[in-house]
MDTraj code that builds the backbone (N, CA, C; nanometers):
import mdtraj as md
import numpy as np

residues = "GLU ALA ALA GLY PRO GLY GLU PRO GLY ALA PRO GLY VAL PRO GLU GLU PRO ALA GLY GLN GLY ARG GLY ASP THR VAL VAL ILE GLY GLY SER ALA ALA ALA ALA LYS SER ALA PRO ARG ARG PRO ALA ARG ARG GLY LEU LEU VAL ALA GLY THR ALA LEU VAL VAL VAL ALA GLY ALA LEU ALA VAL VAL PHE GLY LEU VAL LEU PRO GLY THR GLY ALA ALA GLU ALA ASP GLU GLU GLN HIS ARG ARG VAL ALA ALA GLU GLU PHE THR PHE GLU PRO GLY ARG THR HIS PRO CYS ASP ILE HIS ARG PHE GLU GLY ARG LEU TYR ALA GLY HIS SER ASP THR THR GLU ALA LEU LEU GLN GLN ILE SER THR THR TRP ASP VAL VAL GLU ALA GLN CYS LEU LEU GLU HIS ARG GLY TYR ARG ILE GLY SER VAL ASP GLY ALA TYR GLY ALA THR THR GLU ARG ALA VAL LYS ARG LEU GLN ASP LYS GLU GLY LEU VAL VAL ASP GLY ILE MET GLY PRO HIS THR TRP GLU VAL LEU ARG ARG".split()
xyz = np.array([
    [-0.9596, -7.6354, 2.2138],
    [-0.9827, -7.5467, 2.3540],
    [-1.1602, -7.5157, 2.3246],
    [-1.2232, -7.5280, 2.3817],
    [-1.3913, -7.5303, 2.3657],
    [-1.4540, -7.3661, 2.3863],
    [-1.5488, -7.3894, 2.2431],
    [-1.5359, -7.2488, 2.2406],
    [-1.7204, -7.1972, 2.3660],
    [-1.6858, -7.0854, 2.4054],
    [-1.8076, -7.0371, 2.5307],
    [-1.9262, -6.9950, 2.4226],
    [-2.0268, -6.9795, 2.5351],
    [-2.1620, -6.9566, 2.4790],
    [-2.1679, -6.8548, 2.3633],
    [-2.2425, -6.8297, 2.2456],
    [-2.2364, -6.6785, 2.1566],
    [-2.1426, -6.6725, 2.1210],
    [-2.0293, -6.7607, 2.1275],
    [-1.9119, -6.7793, 2.0591],
    [-1.8808, -6.8742, 1.9241],
    [-1.8226, -6.8198, 1.7851],
    [-1.8797, -6.9245, 1.7189],
    [-1.7717, -7.0352, 1.7650],
    [-1.8354, -7.1574, 1.7048],
    [-1.7964, -7.2834, 1.7471],
    [-1.8807, -7.3530, 1.8225],
    [-1.9441, -7.2707, 1.8819],
    [-2.0435, -7.2876, 2.0271],
    [-2.1369, -7.3820, 1.9573],
    [-2.2230, -7.4581, 2.0496],
    [-2.3751, -7.4933, 1.9714],
    [-2.4460, -7.4564, 1.9152],
    [-2.5092, -7.4494, 1.8273],
    [-2.5654, -7.3248, 1.7622],
    [-2.5996, -7.1821, 1.7152],
    [-2.4044, -7.2166, 1.7249],
    [-2.3540, -7.0642, 1.6835],
    [-2.2643, -7.0886, 1.5547],
    [-2.3064, -7.0412, 1.4241],
    [-2.2507, -7.1054, 1.3302],
    [-2.1190, -7.0681, 1.2967],
    [-2.0512, -7.0697, 1.2526],
    [-1.8719, -7.0736, 1.2111],
    [-1.8950, -7.0176, 1.1440],
    [-1.7816, -6.8249, 1.1632],
    [-1.7155, -6.7787, 1.0521],
    [-1.6318, -6.8249, 0.9369],
    [-1.6630, -6.7181, 0.9010],
    [-1.5301, -6.7461, 0.7151],
    [-1.3823, -6.7191, 0.7949],
    [-1.2564, -6.8071, 0.8060],
    [-1.1720, -6.7691, 0.8541],
    [-1.0963, -6.5892, 0.8484],
    [-1.0519, -6.5033, 0.9271],
    [-1.0382, -6.3563, 0.9233],
    [-1.1399, -6.2755, 0.9117],
    [-1.2738, -6.2889, 0.9260],
    [-1.4158, -6.1963, 0.9401],
    [-1.5075, -6.2235, 1.0888],
    [-1.3857, -6.2471, 1.1882],
    [-1.4515, -6.2557, 1.2935],
    [-1.4324, -6.1708, 1.3807],
    [-1.5184, -6.1311, 1.4660],
    [-1.5080, -6.0184, 1.5200],
    [-1.3861, -5.9498, 1.5987],
    [-1.3260, -5.8737, 1.5608],
    [-1.2306, -5.8179, 1.6423],
    [-1.0488, -5.8409, 1.4871],
    [-1.1513, -5.9330, 1.4470],
    [-1.0306, -5.9897, 1.2691],
    [-1.0123, -5.8746, 1.2105],
    [-0.8549, -5.8690, 1.1509],
    [-0.8669, -5.7950, 1.0544],
    [-0.8254, -5.8673, 0.9353],
    [-0.8571, -5.8592, 0.8352],
    [-0.8059, -5.9576, 0.6935],
    [-0.6897, -5.9164, 0.6338],
    [-0.6002, -5.9611, 0.6609],
    [-0.4727, -5.9302, 0.5898],
    [-0.4669, -6.0292, 0.4512],
    [-0.3816, -5.8988, 0.3035],
    [-0.3894, -5.9723, 0.2056],
    [-0.2235, -6.0237, 0.2132],
    [-0.1873, -6.1703, 0.1810],
    [-0.0606, -6.1734, 0.2097],
    [0.0251, -6.1795, 0.3228],
    [-0.0501, -6.1987, 0.4554],
    [-0.0077, -6.2321, 0.5387],
    [-0.0388, -6.3253, 0.6418],
    [-0.0339, -6.3797, 0.6908],
    [-0.0475, -6.5076, 0.8337],
    [-0.1730, -6.4589, 0.9081],
    [-0.2847, -6.5851, 0.9609],
    [-0.3819, -6.5927, 1.0381],
    [-0.3212, -6.5063, 1.1527],
    [-0.2044, -6.5714, 1.1782],
    [-0.1922, -6.5400, 1.2939],
    [-0.1179, -6.3792, 1.3311],
    [-0.0750, -6.3016, 1.2285],
    [-0.0890, -6.1612, 1.2369],
    [-0.2228, -6.0672, 1.2341],
    [-0.2583, -6.1242, 1.1683],
    [-0.4431, -6.0840, 1.1538],
    [-0.4845, -6.0912, 1.2783],
    [-0.4571, -6.1777, 1.3891],
    [-0.5107, -6.1734, 1.5083],
    [-0.4800, -6.0754, 1.6398],
    [-0.3536, -6.0701, 1.5942],
    [-0.2524, -5.9402, 1.6592],
    [-0.2891, -5.8189, 1.6412],
    [-0.3534, -5.7963, 1.5350],
    [-0.3938, -5.6005, 1.5193],
    [-0.4925, -5.5991, 1.5416],
    [-0.5946, -5.5417, 1.6870],
    [-0.6915, -5.5185, 1.7055],
    [-0.7686, -5.4080, 1.5684],
    [-0.8420, -5.4052, 1.5410],
    [-0.9242, -5.3461, 1.4610],
    [-1.0515, -5.2129, 1.5588],
    [-0.9948, -5.1171, 1.5222],
    [-1.0440, -5.0099, 1.6016],
    [-1.2198, -4.9551, 1.5570],
    [-1.2819, -4.9370, 1.6555],
    [-1.4321, -4.8999, 1.5816],
    [-1.4217, -4.7635, 1.5332],
    [-1.5456, -4.7803, 1.3752],
    [-1.4906, -4.6362, 1.3264],
    [-1.5557, -4.5040, 1.4148],
    [-1.6212, -4.5647, 1.4937],
    [-1.6831, -4.4325, 1.5877],
    [-1.5767, -4.3706, 1.6761],
    [-1.4576, -4.4222, 1.6982],
    [-1.3662, -4.3538, 1.7840],
    [-1.3166, -4.2354, 1.6783],
    [-1.2641, -4.2678, 1.5430],
    [-1.2427, -4.2207, 1.4392],
    [-1.3284, -4.1068, 1.4268],
    [-1.4515, -4.1074, 1.4144],
    [-1.5783, -4.0046, 1.4230],
    [-1.5541, -3.8667, 1.5216],
    [-1.5352, -3.9727, 1.6366],
    [-1.5085, -3.8712, 1.7690],
    [-1.3953, -3.7896, 1.7850],
    [-1.2924, -3.8603, 1.7419],
    [-1.1669, -3.7480, 1.7142],
    [-1.1710, -3.6360, 1.6029],
    [-1.2077, -3.6859, 1.5372],
    [-1.2778, -3.6159, 1.3731],
    [-1.3362, -3.4891, 1.4102],
    [-1.4684, -3.5077, 1.4874],
    [-1.5408, -3.4073, 1.5314],
    [-1.4534, -3.3686, 1.6479],
    [-1.3765, -3.3853, 1.7567],
    [-1.3461, -3.3048, 1.8206],
    [-1.2730, -3.1935, 1.7834],
    [-1.1625, -3.2346, 1.6934],
    [-1.0738, -3.1742, 1.5951],
    [-1.1168, -3.0290, 1.5400],
    [-1.2530, -3.0990, 1.4591],
    [-1.3504, -2.9701, 1.4380],
    [-1.3548, -2.8858, 1.5220],
    [-1.4189, -2.8881, 1.6303],
    [-1.4691, -2.7794, 1.7105],
    [-1.3720, -2.7634, 1.7504],
    [-1.2407, -2.8254, 1.8009],
    [-1.1368, -2.7075, 1.8582],
    [-1.0587, -2.5921, 1.7390],
    [-1.0764, -2.6745, 1.6322],
    [-1.0191, -2.5761, 1.5060],
    [-1.1573, -2.4663, 1.4762],
    [-1.2501, -2.4913, 1.5168],
    [-1.3941, -2.3814, 1.4682],
    [-1.3970, -2.2260, 1.5750],
    [-1.3023, -2.3029, 1.7325],
    [-1.3098, -2.2480, 1.8521],
    [-1.1867, -2.1463, 1.8410],
    [-1.0778, -2.1909, 1.7846],
    [-0.9816, -2.1454, 1.7577],
    [-0.9762, -2.0013, 1.6590],
    [-1.0614, -2.0570, 1.5576],
    [-1.0662, -1.9612, 1.4264],
    [-1.1669, -1.8655, 1.5011],
    [-1.2510, -1.8571, 1.6323],
    [-1.3523, -1.7866, 1.6699],
    [-1.2951, -1.6656, 1.7409],
    [-1.1742, -1.7163, 1.7702],
    [-1.0827, -1.6705, 1.8817],
    [-0.9648, -1.5568, 1.7809],
    [-0.9522, -1.6675, 1.7064],
    [-0.8433, -1.5053, 1.5600],
    [-0.9543, -1.4227, 1.5541],
    [-1.0576, -1.4613, 1.4731],
    [-1.1399, -1.3231, 1.3940],
    [-1.1885, -1.2711, 1.5265],
    [-1.2425, -1.3112, 1.6427],
    [-1.2553, -1.1587, 1.7360],
    [-1.1415, -1.1295, 1.7772],
    [-1.0269, -1.1415, 1.7727],
    [-0.9167, -1.0636, 1.8689],
    [-0.8617, -1.0090, 1.7187],
    [-0.8239, -1.0553, 1.6423],
    [-0.7469, -0.9802, 1.4876],
    [-0.8197, -0.8911, 1.3971],
    [-0.9533, -0.9067, 1.3985],
    [-1.0469, -0.8320, 1.3176],
    [-1.1000, -0.7158, 1.3684],
    [-1.1381, -0.5798, 1.3418],
    [-1.2432, -0.5040, 1.3962],
    [-1.3497, -0.5654, 1.4401],
    [-1.3924, -0.5319, 1.5648],
    [-1.4996, -0.6293, 1.6446],
    [-1.6157, -0.5152, 1.5365],
    [-1.7410, -0.5569, 1.5494],
    [-1.8778, -0.5460, 1.4505],
    [-1.9648, -0.5877, 1.6013],
    [-1.9524, -0.6018, 1.6804],
    [-2.0647, -0.5798, 1.8111],
    [-2.1368, -0.5339, 1.8076],
    [-2.2862, -0.5534, 1.8685],
    [-2.3863, -0.4494, 1.8455],
    [-2.3987, -0.2868, 1.9057],
    [-2.2764, -0.2811, 2.0009],
    [-2.2650, -0.1413, 2.0704],
    [-2.1358, -0.0698, 1.9376],
    [-2.0105, -0.1777, 1.8840],
    [-1.9520, -0.1045, 1.7690],
    [-2.0198, -0.0387, 1.6631],
    [-2.1423, -0.1326, 1.6491],
    [-2.1705, -0.0921, 1.4674],
    [-2.2935, 0.0136, 1.5408],
    [-2.3754, 0.0447, 1.6439],
    [-2.4369, 0.1370, 1.6664],
    [-2.3177, 0.2723, 1.7136],
    [-2.2410, 0.2407, 1.6999],
    [-2.1243, 0.3697, 1.7356],
    [-2.0885, 0.3989, 1.6032],
    [-2.0488, 0.3081, 1.4943],
    [-1.9945, 0.3263, 1.4040],
    [-2.1206, 0.3846, 1.2852],
    [-2.2092, 0.3560, 1.3428],
    [-2.3472, 0.4207, 1.2421],
    [-2.3709, 0.5684, 1.2744],
    [-2.3157, 0.6212, 1.4076],
    [-2.3793, 0.7538, 1.4372],
    [-2.2212, 0.8187, 1.4338],
    [-2.1269, 0.7664, 1.3891],
    [-1.9611, 0.8297, 1.3500],
    [-1.9864, 0.8314, 1.1791],
    [-2.0363, 0.8892, 1.1590],
    [-2.0053, 0.8843, 1.0263],
    [-1.9724, 1.0339, 0.9842],
    [-1.8071, 1.0863, 1.1081],
    [-1.7252, 1.1920, 1.0969],
    [-1.6632, 1.2071, 0.9474],
    [-1.6692, 1.3248, 0.8943],
    [-1.5532, 1.2891, 0.7110],
    [-1.4336, 1.2706, 0.8178],
    [-1.3286, 1.1999, 0.7198],
    [-1.2501, 1.1363, 0.7463],
    [-1.1597, 1.2304, 0.6478],
    [-1.1666, 1.2761, 0.5570],
    [-1.1128, 1.3862, 0.4721],
    [-1.0751, 1.5603, 0.5622],
    [-0.9449, 1.5743, 0.5318],
    [-0.9939, 1.7088, 0.5593],
    [-1.0436, 1.8019, 0.5613],
    [-1.1192, 1.8992, 0.5917],
    [-1.1744, 2.0605, 0.5620],
    [-1.1252, 2.0646, 0.4944],
    [-1.1408, 2.1258, 0.3496],
    [-1.1554, 2.2272, 0.2499],
    [-1.2952, 2.3205, 0.2099],
    [-1.2349, 2.4374, 0.2462],
    [-1.3155, 2.4840, 0.1893],
    [-1.4108, 2.5947, 0.0759],
    [-1.4972, 2.5337, 0.0007],
    [-1.5205, 2.5740, -0.1412],
    [-1.6830, 2.6511, -0.1397],
    [-1.6313, 2.7600, -0.1656],
    [-1.7424, 2.8452, -0.1838],
    [-1.8433, 2.7875, -0.2601],
    [-2.0275, 2.7849, -0.2120],
    [-2.0952, 2.7408, -0.2780],
    [-2.0945, 2.6451, -0.2650],
    [-2.0190, 2.4927, -0.1521],
    [-2.0894, 2.3833, -0.1681],
    [-2.1453, 2.3561, -0.0238],
    [-2.2335, 2.2919, -0.0117],
    [-2.3174, 2.3087, 0.1074],
    [-2.3347, 2.1405, 0.1097],
    [-2.3162, 2.1233, 0.2566],
    [-2.2904, 1.9671, 0.3197],
    [-2.4761, 1.9219, 0.3647],
    [-2.4696, 1.8175, 0.3371],
    [-2.5722, 1.7761, 0.3818],
    [-2.6125, 1.7347, 0.5805],
    [-2.6983, 1.6994, 0.6073],
    [-2.7007, 1.6971, 0.7447],
    [-2.7834, 1.5888, 0.8071],
    [-2.7595, 1.4760, 0.8383],
    [-2.8066, 1.3608, 0.8944],
    [-2.7961, 1.3878, 1.0817],
    [-2.9296, 1.4639, 1.0961],
    [-2.9101, 1.4637, 1.2348],
    [-3.0262, 1.3271, 1.2903],
    [-2.9640, 1.2882, 1.3893],
    [-2.9599, 1.1487, 1.4685],
    [-2.9078, 1.1344, 1.6034],
    [-2.9706, 1.0733, 1.7198],
    [-2.9207, 1.0903, 1.8485],
    [-2.8525, 0.9538, 1.8922],
    [-2.7432, 0.9885, 1.9555],
    [-2.6540, 0.8786, 1.9797],
    [-2.6257, 0.8856, 2.1368],
    [-2.6649, 0.7917, 2.2662],
    [-2.6343, 0.7954, 2.3560],
    [-2.7024, 0.9515, 2.4322],
    [-2.8405, 0.9823, 2.3981],
    [-2.8781, 1.1159, 2.4160],
    [-2.8207, 1.2506, 2.3760],
    [-2.7641, 1.2064, 2.3069],
    [-2.7042, 1.3299, 2.2495],
    [-2.7175, 1.3629, 2.0922],
    [-2.7567, 1.4707, 2.0517],
    [-2.7256, 1.5037, 1.8683],
    [-2.6547, 1.4961, 1.8395],
    [-2.6486, 1.4419, 1.6950],
    [-2.5131, 1.4550, 1.5885],
    [-2.5865, 1.4776, 1.4666],
    [-2.4725, 1.5169, 1.4219],
    [-2.4918, 1.5495, 1.2505],
    [-2.4603, 1.4781, 1.1064],
    [-2.3141, 1.4115, 1.1791],
    [-2.2815, 1.3631, 1.1152],
    [-2.1230, 1.3728, 1.0367],
    [-2.0543, 1.5316, 1.1219],
    [-1.9556, 1.5806, 1.0363],
    [-1.8718, 1.5473, 1.1709],
    [-1.8888, 1.5854, 1.3413],
    [-1.8024, 1.6317, 1.4100],
    [-1.8840, 1.5118, 1.5530],
    [-1.7889, 1.4880, 1.6370],
    [-1.8170, 1.4212, 1.7488],
    [-1.7762, 1.5068, 1.8719],
    [-1.7031, 1.6370, 1.8221],
    [-1.6492, 1.7423, 1.9037],
    [-1.7488, 1.8089, 2.0361],
    [-1.7237, 1.7789, 2.1531],
    [-1.7780, 1.8968, 2.2341],
    [-1.6836, 2.0030, 2.3126],
    [-1.5939, 2.0025, 2.2547],
    [-1.5430, 2.0542, 2.3281],
    [-1.4367, 2.2165, 2.1859],
    [-1.4461, 2.2217, 2.0761],
    [-1.3883, 2.2799, 1.9880],
    [-1.4090, 2.4264, 1.9765],
    [-1.3714, 2.5027, 2.0081],
    [-1.3889, 2.6721, 1.9846],
    [-1.4148, 2.7276, 1.8677],
    [-1.4811, 2.7355, 1.8500],
    [-1.5270, 2.7979, 1.6972],
    [-1.5477, 2.9712, 1.7239],
    [-1.5356, 3.0558, 1.5842],
    [-1.5322, 3.1700, 1.6007],
    [-1.5490, 3.2345, 1.4448],
    [-1.5657, 3.3540, 1.4250],
    [-1.5354, 3.4121, 1.2552],
    [-1.4632, 3.3672, 1.2804],
    [-1.4166, 3.3432, 1.1408],
    [-1.3182, 3.2887, 1.0379],
    [-1.2767, 3.1582, 1.0538],
    [-1.3122, 3.0943, 1.1250],
    [-1.3217, 2.9367, 1.0973],
    [-1.3977, 2.8234, 1.0250],
    [-1.3216, 2.7341, 0.9740],
    [-1.3888, 2.6584, 0.8611],
    [-1.3277, 2.5407, 0.8816],
    [-1.4160, 2.4435, 0.9439],
    [-1.3986, 2.2982, 1.0059],
    [-1.5115, 2.2219, 0.9583],
    [-1.4668, 2.1003, 1.0129],
    [-1.5876, 2.0153, 1.0162],
    [-1.6993, 2.0146, 1.0956],
    [-1.6090, 2.0742, 1.2191],
    [-1.6854, 2.1265, 1.3591],
    [-1.8016, 2.2460, 1.3284],
    [-1.7152, 2.3079, 1.2474],
    [-1.8146, 2.4169, 1.2045],
    [-1.9782, 2.3653, 1.1113],
    [-1.9425, 2.2746, 1.0558],
    [-2.0502, 2.2235, 0.9395],
    [-2.1308, 2.1333, 1.0440],
    [-2.0963, 2.0973, 1.1499],
    [-2.2144, 1.9833, 1.2289],
    [-2.2508, 2.1053, 1.3407],
    [-2.2178, 2.2062, 1.3438],
    [-2.2669, 2.3095, 1.4736],
    [-2.3633, 2.3483, 1.3909],
    [-2.3318, 2.4114, 1.2004],
    [-2.4237, 2.4976, 1.1674],
    [-2.5869, 2.3992, 1.1238],
    [-2.5532, 2.2598, 1.1313],
    [-2.6287, 2.1566, 1.1031],
    [-2.7596, 2.1462, 1.2658],
    [-2.6592, 2.1364, 1.3243],
    [-2.7261, 2.1593, 1.5015],
    [-2.8279, 2.3058, 1.5190],
    [-2.7735, 2.3847, 1.4562],
    [-2.8251, 2.5189, 1.4706],
    [-2.9331, 2.5022, 1.3782],
    [-2.9401, 2.4803, 1.2705],
    [-3.0706, 2.4533, 1.1664],
    [-3.1738, 2.3817, 1.2722],
    [-3.1224, 2.2528, 1.2896],
    [-3.1817, 2.1651, 1.3332],
    [-3.2892, 2.1961, 1.4747],
    [-3.2420, 2.3298, 1.5154],
    [-3.3451, 2.3775, 1.6284],
    [-3.3542, 2.5139, 1.6039],
    [-3.3810, 2.5363, 1.4824],
    [-3.4638, 2.6613, 1.4603],
    [-3.4041, 2.7670, 1.4217],
    [-3.2507, 2.7834, 1.4031],
    [-3.1562, 2.8847, 1.4035],
    [-3.1306, 2.9179, 1.2977],
    [-3.1468, 2.9954, 1.1763],
    [-3.1563, 3.0051, 1.0437],
    [-2.9731, 3.0853, 1.0665],
    [-2.8931, 2.9741, 0.9341],
    [-2.7675, 3.0050, 0.9556],
    [-2.7334, 3.0603, 0.8265],
    [-2.8363, 3.0226, 0.7033],
    [-2.8167, 3.0477, 0.5563],
    [-2.7823, 2.8817, 0.5192],
    [-2.6578, 2.8813, 0.4525],
    [-2.6751, 2.7485, 0.3758],
    [-2.5225, 2.6884, 0.5055],
    [-2.4898, 2.5124, 0.4741],
    [-2.4623, 2.4933, 0.6085],
    [-2.3299, 2.4501, 0.5230],
    [-2.2254, 2.5128, 0.5041],
    [-2.1000, 2.5628, 0.4085],
    [-1.9468, 2.5447, 0.4422],
    [-1.9311, 2.5299, 0.6089],
    [-1.8362, 2.4571, 0.7243],
    [-1.7393, 2.6655, 0.7087],
    [-1.8000, 2.7401, 0.6903],
    [-1.7539, 2.9109, 0.7192],
    [-1.8343, 2.9159, 0.8305],
    [-1.7422, 3.0018, 0.9518],
    [-1.8324, 3.0009, 1.0652],
    [-1.7840, 3.1993, 1.0393],
    [-1.9296, 3.2562, 0.9768],
    [-1.8911, 3.3749, 0.8748],
    [-2.0410, 3.4577, 1.0138],
    [-2.0541, 3.5818, 0.9775],
    [-2.1445, 3.6521, 1.0600],
    [-2.2718, 3.5900, 1.0521],
    [-2.3458, 3.5090, 1.0046],
    [-2.5179, 3.4727, 1.0018],
    [-2.4580, 3.3454, 1.0914],
    [-2.3683, 3.2918, 1.1366],
    [-2.3674, 3.1637, 1.2442],
    [-2.3476, 3.2118, 1.3074],
    [-2.2342, 3.3416, 1.3583],
    [-2.2175, 3.3817, 1.5187],
    [-2.3550, 3.4471, 1.5326],
    [-2.4052, 3.5181, 1.4757],
    [-2.5946, 3.5793, 1.4898],
    [-2.6567, 3.4700, 1.5283],
    [-2.6545, 3.3442, 1.4620],
    [-2.7046, 3.2305, 1.5571],
    [-2.6902, 3.1401, 1.7134],
    [-2.5822, 3.1640, 1.7107],
    [-2.5156, 3.1359, 1.8321],
    [-2.5820, 3.2214, 1.9265],
    [-2.5357, 3.3668, 1.9297],
    [-2.5781, 3.4254, 2.0043],
    [-2.6817, 3.4824, 2.0289],
    [-2.8275, 3.4125, 1.9333],
    [-2.9508, 3.3925, 1.9644],
    [-2.9706, 3.2616, 2.0678],
    [-2.8915, 3.1682, 2.0013],
    [-2.8813, 3.0372, 2.1267],
    [-2.8390, 3.0606, 2.2603],
    [-2.7550, 3.1113, 2.2403],
    [-2.7093, 3.1425, 2.3383],
    [-2.7906, 3.2596, 2.4495],
    [-2.8469, 3.3214, 2.3911],
    [-2.9285, 3.4488, 2.4722],
    [-3.0506, 3.3582, 2.5244],
    [-3.0746, 3.2658, 2.4383],
    [-3.1962, 3.2145, 2.4576],
    [-3.1783, 3.1269, 2.6068],
    [-3.0952, 3.0371, 2.5845],
    [-3.0412, 2.9033, 2.7077],
    [-2.9740, 2.9839, 2.8035],
    [-2.9395, 3.1126, 2.8208],
    [-2.9101, 3.1712, 2.9566],
    [-2.7670, 3.1859, 2.9564],
    [-2.6735, 3.1407, 2.8145],
    [-2.5436, 3.1578, 2.8709],
    [-2.4477, 3.2489, 2.8485],
    [-2.3376, 3.2898, 2.8412],
    [-2.2681, 3.3989, 2.7748],
    [-2.2859, 3.4335, 2.6267],
    [-2.3498, 3.5471, 2.5925],
    [-2.3698, 3.5881, 2.4745],
    [-2.2072, 3.6684, 2.4174],
    [-2.1486, 3.5244, 2.3493],
    [-2.0350, 3.5906, 2.3052],
    [-2.0211, 3.5513, 2.1329],
    [-2.0946, 3.4946, 2.1083],
    [-2.1042, 3.4535, 1.9494],
    [-1.9782, 3.3022, 1.9662],
    [-1.9240, 3.2782, 2.0747],
    [-1.7997, 3.1813, 2.0203],
    [-1.8534, 3.0388, 2.0765],
    [-1.8469, 2.9587, 1.9585],
    [-1.8777, 2.8392, 2.0372],
    [-1.7572, 2.6965, 2.1099],
    [-1.8224, 2.7421, 2.2366],
    [-1.7521, 2.6373, 2.3428],
    [-1.8264, 2.5544, 2.3850],
    [-1.7481, 2.5094, 2.5215],
    [-1.8664, 2.3383, 2.5362],
    [-1.9358, 2.3802, 2.6553],
    [-2.0224, 2.5370, 2.6712],
    [-2.1326, 2.5518, 2.6984],
    [-2.2562, 2.5192, 2.5805],
    [-2.2001, 2.5990, 2.5329],
    [-2.2981, 2.6415, 2.3871],
    [-2.2721, 2.4251, 2.3038],
    [-2.1773, 2.4503, 2.2930],
    [-2.1895, 2.2772, 2.2481],
    [-2.2805, 2.1635, 2.3368],
    [-2.2864, 2.1913, 2.4786],
    [-2.3381, 2.1074, 2.5615],
    [-2.5310, 2.1420, 2.5040],
    [-2.5410, 2.2526, 2.5397],
    [-2.6574, 2.3264, 2.4645],
    [-2.7233, 2.2274, 2.3267],
    [-2.6584, 2.2411, 2.2569],
    [-2.6640, 2.1969, 2.0968],
    [-2.6535, 2.0524, 2.0786],
    [-2.5871, 1.9759, 2.1562],
    [-2.6228, 1.8334, 2.1663],
    [-2.7221, 1.7528, 2.2317],
    [-2.7499, 1.8736, 2.3192],
    [-2.8928, 1.8262, 2.4113],
    [-3.0052, 1.7452, 2.3155],
])
top = md.Topology()
chain = top.add_chain()
for i, resn in enumerate(residues, 1):
    res = top.add_residue(resn, chain, resSeq=i)
    for name in ("N", "CA", "C"):
        top.add_atom(name, md.element.get_by_symbol(name[0]), res)
traj = md.Trajectory(xyz[None], top)
């Protein structure tokens, strides 16, 4: 059989040793005919398959972590930062005061203890909502003494002064209209 141009055995092209030509596979303990029938796969193909598999796995992990784990997107992070609402049940302790972390979120003021806009508060109430109201009253300049979470006479007087100044019904009860004014 005659060799074509550029193939081993053609004039001017050196002969390659048996078993090491293009497309040949070296088989130890086998025949040259068996070696010719097993085509050699290029290394690039293996890298391409491995790379594709890696991308698919990475994409699947991203979906799993995005769906299964709690979200920490920008909007959720802002909301979490603003909602440092006390998780434990409120227990009034005489003499204990609470800190006020006044901040604005979506145009409203918060103090980090409650996010209510509806809670009805009046004398003898003791809740985190009272702490929130006391912080916001103090922030607006209505002195209530100590931020202790007990809706007493001093807190009621501060609420009445706020209601009077804002043109609300002056009853000393924290309700939706008074919350709306405090959260502005």
